[in-house]
C-alpha positions in Angstrom: 1.3 -9.8 -17.8 -1.1 -10.8 -15.0 -1.3 -8.9 -11.7 1.0 -10.2 -8.9 0.0 -9.4 -5.3 1.1 -9.9 -1.7 -1.0 -9.4 1.4 0.7 -7.0 3.7 -1.9 -7.0 6.4 -5.2 -8.9 7.0 -6.6 -8.4 10.5 -10.0 -8.5 12.1 -11.6 -8.1 15.5 -15.0 -7.2 16.9 -14.1 -3.6 16.1 -13.6 -4.2 12.3 -11.2 -5.5 9.7 -8.0 -4.0 8.2 -6.6 -5.2 4.9 -3.5 -3.9 2.9 -2.3 -5.4 -0.3 0.5 -4.5 -2.7 0.1 -5.4 -6.3 2.1 -5.1 -9.5 -0.5 -4.4 -12.1 -0.5 -5.5 -15.8 0.7 -2.0 -16.8 3.8 -2.4 -14.5 2.6 0.1 -11.9 2.7 -0.9 -8.2 -0.4 -0.2 -6.2 -0.7 -0.3 -2.4 -4.4 -0.8 -1.7 -6.1 -0.6 1.7 -9.6 -1.3 3.0 -10.7 -0.8 6.6 -14.2 -1.6 7.8 -16.2 -1.7 11.0 -17.1 0.2 14.1 -13.5 1.4 14.8 -13.5 2.9 11.3 -16.9 4.6 11.8 -15.7 6.2 15.0 -12.7 7.8 13.2 -14.0 8.5 9.7 -17.8 8.7 10.3 -18.5 5.9 7.7 -18.0 2.2 8.3 -15.6 1.7 5.4 -12.4 3.5 4.3 -10.6 2.6 1.1 -7.5 4.0 -0.3 -4.9 3.4 -3.0 -1.4 4.7 -3.7 -0.1 4.0 -7.2 3.5 4.3 -8.3 4.0 4.4 -12.0 6.4 2.0 -13.7 8.9 4.7 -14.4 9.0 5.6 -10.7 9.6 2.1 -9.3 13.4 2.7 -9.3 12.8 5.6 -6.8 10.7 3.2 -4.6 13.4 0.5 -4.7 16.0 3.0 -3.7 13.9 4.4 -0.9 13.5 0.8 0.4 17.2 0.3 0.3 17.2 -2.1 -2.6 19.1 -2.3 -5.9 18.1 -2.5 -9.6 18.1 -6.3 -9.3 15.4 -6.3 -6.5 11.8 -7.1 -7.3 9.9 -4.0 -6.0 6.9 -6.1 -4.8 9.0 -8.6 -2.9 11.2 -5.8 -1.5 8.2 -3.8 -0.3 6.7 -6.9 1.4 10.0 -7.7 3.1 10.5 -4.1 4.4 6.9 -3.9 5.5 7.4 -7.0 7.7 10.3 -5.2 9.3 8.4 -1.8 9.7 4.9 -1.1 8.5 5.8 2.5 7.8 7.4 1.4 4.5 3.9 1.2 2.9 2.7 4.6 4.0 2.0 7.8 2.3 4.4 9.7 4.6 7.2 7.3 3.7 6.7 7.9 0.0 6.5 11.6 0.5 9.6 11.7 2.7 11.6 9.8 0.1 10.1 11.8 -2.8 8.7 8.7 -4.5 6.0 10.0 -7.0 2.6 8.4 -6.5 -1.1 9.0 -7.1 -3.4 8.8 -4.1 -7.1 8.0 -4.0 -9.4 7.4 -1.1 -13.1 7.3 -0.1 -15.2 6.9 3.0 -18.5 5.0 3.1 -20.1 2.3 1.1 
């Protein structure tokens, strides 16, 4: 199975760029991947790039779907993209924690 992905956010200005992608990986996990770059990032983080990733294992996708208000017939990637367009909070760490959706988190600052 090939990765499937949707772009949730892709913005840029003279202060930087902000990108957020959701992806179903070949192993069936769902990853929410972010990358922010530029002066605005450096002011906040001290480095001009911040990357992060939240990964939900295949066996935990049902919990994500339920948290997003979906059912067993919903595609988790499409549901997440639809809910994100309604409210960006749906693709945040705090949303997953609040709804007790298990996930792994990784981040780094700098190049």
